N, C-alpha and C positions, 0 to 999 in steps of 0.2 A: 403096139405092145404085145409080147409074146406071151402065150398062155401061162408059162411059169411065172413070168413077172407079175402077171395078173393074179395068179394064185398067191405068190408072195405078198403082195400089196394088200390082198384081201385078208389074210392071216394077221399081218401086221395092223391092219385097221381095227380087227376084232381085239386084239391085245391092247391097242390105245385105247379103246372104249372102256376096258376094264381098268386100265390105269387111271383115266379120267374119271370114272366112277369112284376109284379110291380117292383121288384128290378131293372129290366133292364131299365125300364124308369126313375127310382132314379138315377141310374148310368149316363144316359144320360143327366139327369137334371144337373149334377154336372161337367158333362164334355163337351158334344159338344151342347146341345140344345140351339137355340138362344133365347135372352132374352125375344122375343116377345111370345113365347110359354109357357111362365110360367102359366098364368091363365089356358089354355087348359090343361097343364100336370097336374095341380092340380085337375081339374074336371076328367081327366082320372083316376089319382090314388084313388080319392074318390069313383069312380064308382066301379072300380076293388076291392078296399078294401070292399066295402059293399057285393058284390058278393062272395067273397071268405069267408067273415064272415058268411054271411047267409048259404053257403054251409056247412061250418065246423060244424056250430051250429044246423044244421037241425035234425028233430027228428029221421030221419033214422040213422044218425050217432050214437046218444045216444042210440038207442036200439040197434045196432048192437055191440056197446061197451059192453052194459050190458049182451047181450047174449054170448059174446065171453069171457068176464071176468069169467063167470061161466063155460063155455065149457073148458077153459084153466086153471082152478082154480089150477091144480095140476102139470102144466108145470114148468119146471127148472126156478126158480125164476130171475136168470141172464141170461137167454136165450133171444134171438132176439125177440120172439113172446111175453114173458111175459112182456119185457121192452117196446116193442112197443105199447102195450096196456096201461101200466102204463104211459108213457109219452104223449100218446094221450088223455089219460083220464085226466092228469094234465092240459093239454091245453085246452081241452073240458070244463071242470069245471070253467076254468077262463073265456073262451070266452062266454060261454052261458049267463053269468050274464051281459055281455056288448051288448047294443042295436046296431043293424046295422047301424042305422042313425048316432050314436055316431061315429062309426068307421069311417064312410064316412066324418063326420065333422071334425074328428081329423085328417085325411089324406089330406083334403083339406086346413085346418089351418096350418098344418106343411110345405105343400108345399109353401104356400105363406109366411111362416115365414123364410124359407130357402133364399128365393129370397130378403126379407127384410134385412137378416142378411149380405148376400153379400154386399148389398148397405151400410148399415150402417158400416159394417167393413172397407170398402174402404174410406168411409168418415169419419171414426173415430167418429161417432155420434150416440149413443146409443139411442137418441129419436126416429131415425127411426125403431129400432128394438123394441122398449119398448111395443107399444100396441099389437104386435104380441106375444110376450114372456108373457104377461100377460094373453092372451088367451089361450097360451099353459098352464101355470100353472093352470089356472081356470079349463081347460079340465083335467089335471091330478089328480085335486081334485074331479072333478065329476067321474072320472074312479075309484078311491078309493071308492066313494060312493056306488058302485055297489056291494061291497063286504062286508061281515060281519066284524065287528070290529075286527082289529089285534091289536097284543101287540103295535104296533107303526103304524100309517097310513103309514109311509114310507116303511114298510114291503111289502106292496102289490105292490109297484114300483119295489123294489128290486127283489122280486120274478121273475119278468119278465126276468131278466137278470143272476140272480144267484138262480137257483130253490132250495127252501128249507132253503135258509139263511135267517137270521132275522138281523135287524138293529142293535139291542142289541149286536148280535154276531161279527158284523163288527166293531161297536165301541169299543168293548173289544179287539179286535186284534188290532186296531189302537192305542189304549190306551196303549199296551205293546210295540208298535213300535215307538211311536212319541218322548218319552223322549229320547232315545238311539241315534235316528236320528238327534236330536237337539243337543245333546252332541257330536256326531262324527263330526257335521257340526262346532261346536265351536272349536274342536281340530283342524281341518282342516285349519279353517280360522286364527288360531292362528300361523300356519306354514308359511314360505315364500311361495308366490304365484308363480304357476309353469307358463312357457311362453307358450302363444298360439298365438303370434301376427302374425305368419305365416299363420294362418287360416283366416286372415281378407283380404288377397290379392284376386284379381279376379281369379275365377276359370272357365274356359270355360264351358258353360251348357252342351254343347254336349258331351264334355269329362265326365262330371260328370254323364250324362245319361248313356253313354257307358261303363263307369265303373260299375255303379250300376247294369246294366244288366249282366255284366260279373260275379260279386259277386254272385247275386241270381241264376244266371244259375248254377254255381258251387255248390251252397247249394242244388239244385235239383228242381229248380220252372221249370214246363213245360210249355215252351211258345206254345205247341200245343194244351193246355187247359187253357191258360191265356194270358193277355197282361198288358201293362203299360200305363197309361194316365196321363195327368196333371190335377190338381183339386185346387180349393182353400184351402181345408182341405184334407189331405192325408186319403184315406180309401180303404179298401177292400171289394168287394162285390162278391156275386155268384150267377149264375142262374141255376146252376147244379154241381154236383161234378166234372163234366169235362168241367166246365167253370167258372173259379176263377179269378176275374181281380183285378189289383192294381193300385193306382195312386200314384203321389208323386208331389213335388212342390219345385221350386227353390226360394233361398232367398239371395239376393246381399250380404247382410251384415252377413250372416250364410252360406259360400259356403258349408260346409260338411253336412248340414242338410238334403239334398236331397238324399245322400247316405244312412244314417240312417234311414231315413223315407222310402227308398226303402227296406232296409233289415228289418225293422219292420213291412211292409206290405206284404213281402215276407212270413214272419213267419206265418201270419194269412192264407195267402193263402196256403201254405204248409199244414196246419191243414186241411183246407178245401178238398184240393186235395187228402189227405191220408184217408179220411173216407171211411169206406166199401163201395164198389160199390152196395152191395145188400142193402143199405140203400136209394139208389137214389129214390127221390119222395115219401119219407116216412118222418114222423116226427123225426126219429131218425137220419136223415142226419144233418149235422152242428156240432158245437162244444158242449161240455158239459155245458159250461157257458162262458159268455165273460170273466171271471177271468182266466179260463182255456185258452181260446183263448188269453188273453194278456200275459198269461206265455209263450205262444209259440212266440209272436213277440217280447216280451221283452228279451227271450232266444237268438234269433238269432240276434237282434240289440245289445244288450248289453254283455251277458255272452260270445257270439262268436264274434260279430263284434267290440267290444271295447276292445277285449282281445289282450294281446303282442303275442301269437302264432299266431293268424290270422294274424296279420299285419307283423309278420316276413316273412309270405309268399307272402301277397299282397303289402306291402309298396315300394318294389322296383318297380312295375310297376306304382304304384299310383303317386310316385315321379316323374317319366318320363313323366306322362300325364300332370303334373303341375310344370313343372321345375322352373318358375320365382318365384313361392311362397315357393317350398319345395326343391329345388334343393341344398340347403346348410343345410337342416335340417336332423339330423340323425334319426334312428328308434326311440331310446330311448326318444328323445325330442318330437318327433310326437306323440308317444304313451301317454306321459304325458299330452300333449297339448289338445288331443282330450278327455281326462279324466279330464280336469280341473273343479275344484268344485269352484262355484261362483253363488250366488244367482242371478236368471234371471228372466225376466218377462213372457217369454214364455213357457208354459208347454212342448209342444213337443220337445222343444230344451234343456229343463233342464237337468243337470247332474244327475248322479243316486243317489247322496246324498242328493238332494234338491227336486227331482222329487215329492216324496210322500207327501211333504208339500203342493205342489200345488193341490194335489187330496184332501188332507184333508180340505183345505179351501174350495174347490167346494161342497165336502160333507155336510159341515157346512151350506153353504148357501142354499142348495136343501132342506135339512131337515126344516131350518129356514122359507123357502117359503112354503113348504107344511104345516108346522104347522100354517102359518100365522103370524109369529113373523118378517118376513122380506117381506116387500113391494117391487115389482118389481122397481118401480120407485126409491128406495134407493139403487139398487144394485151397480151401479158405486162407490158411496162413500163408501159403505161398503167393496165392493172387494178391491179398494185401501188402506183402512185401516188395513184389514187383511193381505194384501202383505207385507204391512211394518211392521206388528206385526210379521208375520211368518218369512219373508224373508229378512226384512230390506231394501226393495226398494219399490218404488212407481211408478205405470204406468203414463208415460205422456200422454196418451190419452187412449179413449176407445179401440181401436183396440189392444193395448198391454194390456188391462185390460179385462174388463167384456165381450168384444166380440170376444175374440181370439179363443174359441172353437166353433164349428158348433153344438155340440149336442143337446143344448136346442132348436135350432131351428127346430131339427127332433123329438121334443117332449120326448126326452130321459132324464127324470129326473128318477134317480134310477141308472145311469149307472156308475159314475165316481169311486165309491168305486173298481170297478172291475179292474182298472188300478193298484191300489196299491195291492190288492189281487192277480193280475198276476204275480207282481214282487216278491211276497213272494212265490208263486208257483213255479216260473222259478228257484229260488234259492235252493227249496227243490229238485226239478226233478233234478238240476245240481249236487248236492252231490250224488244223487242215480246213476245219469249218469257217474260220475267219478268212482264210486265204479265197475260198470259194463263194463265200457270201460277205464281201467286204464292207456291205452296209448292215451288218447284223445288229450292231448297237441301235442304229436307229429303229429298225424292224422292232426290237424288244421295247424300246420307248413308246413305240405306238401299240403295244399288245399284240404284235403280228409273229406268230410263231409258224406260220405255214411253211416258210421257206427252210427253216430249221428242221421241222419234222419232216419235210419233203426229202431233203438231203439225207436225214437218218434212215428213212425208209429204202432210199434208194441204195445207199452204201452199206448199211448194217443190217435194218430188220428184214429186210425181204429174203436174204439168204438164209435164215433159220440156222440150222446146224450143218449145212454144207461145208463150212470151213473151220479147222481148228482156230483156237484164239490167236495164235501167233500168226497163222496164215492171213487171217482177216484183217488184223492190224496192220501187217505188212502191205496187203493189198490196197488197203484205204490209204495209210499215210506214208507208206515207202520206208517204214522201219518196224522192227519189232517192239515189244513193250520196253518202254525206255522211261526211266525216272525223270529225264531232263526238262520235257515240257511242264511237267507237274510242280517240280520245284520252281521253274520259271514263273509259273502262274501264281504260286503262293508268295513268292518274293514280291512280285509286282503289286499285288493285292495289298499285302500288309505293309509294303513300303509307303504305299499312299494311306492306309488307315491310321498306321502308328508312326509315319515319319521316319521310317528307317533310312540309313545311308545304303543304297544299292549299291552292289558289287560288281 
């Protein structure tokens, strides 16, 4: 390693340490911090954000990058050094356009917005959150203004989460997906509904917690490098490749939600834990994108956790833990019940056939806010109308509607499309996994996940941020992100559960 490369990596490591310290403060804010600490926490995050930004955009970083790009011009393009320089350049070129004071203001604003969201959601009162969200949207528009005009202003926000992807590209993918999803939903709703009444009974919270821990332990979640806590909205965060934490929540009227939340977040955590150790404290650590990240969480939650082979192994114990509700419920009935399709208000609890419609609604609202067509004050009414248009249901209050997601309080506009893209990638990977591990179902029936995790470690996890999402998907599956495999997966699954006539 040259002296200049050593110097750059040392500086990047220090910046990573500051960012990880901020992540730790954010985790604490959403788990254990007393309410009275909110204002001080906002100031702490603002100060650290400014320091990290100033260090990363320093003239020294830019000069080292320029020199090293010349020095390693002939390096293997897919090698770690070339990719480290490429990813660092991408991040540097974005961040150098953004003033440090803006970064601090954004951190303080979103810290306050999160606390306001928690209060508003508890009170089902959007007016508590509205002025904070208006500020968040205004800051996102200012952020866009720091960059040269893009094909669409939303491209600049999307690129934060999906490096290299364009709004038009996402809209094209969604346009190919939505008609078939709507058609499939119509086919399902025309069939007799499956019974899930047994999932409405009381499920002891400690038993839910303990079973979820057992499942994700079997998946391969390393408790020496992670932990689980409670939060208002489930999330995963990391402060190192060797410290990756998950959270969950319990819902009295949806008792299996905690289990699927735990599996979902464990999927995110397994990705982070599987990143190459050599990327620790560098910009290559982490996931290729949030869509690829979502592909991992949705794969473990849905393609594994809602599958019949998975429950052939785990259902006997699950039924023993909840005998009052499940003692008389056979495996097939339970499997159909947890895969019941029914338009619902809450995205994180939505079934696989309707989930993407929730995401598409949010994407439309975000683009409308950025374009100025939708005012924040009008969001509750527009949200409710679109829920009725898309899913045929209308929220009874703001908590079930516009306040249900935490993301806008964190300033994360440009984020929601990654959920649907992640669904699509998960199914593409699943088809490839089935080719490479032909006895996968038998392994799941035995509760053996080592081969699956090993495949993901080798093909996806170890690469960190080396590749853009489209590059990575193409390398692994031979095609860019494509709705086809996901639609095949849904059609096959629900044809079995609802007795559809396959086409």
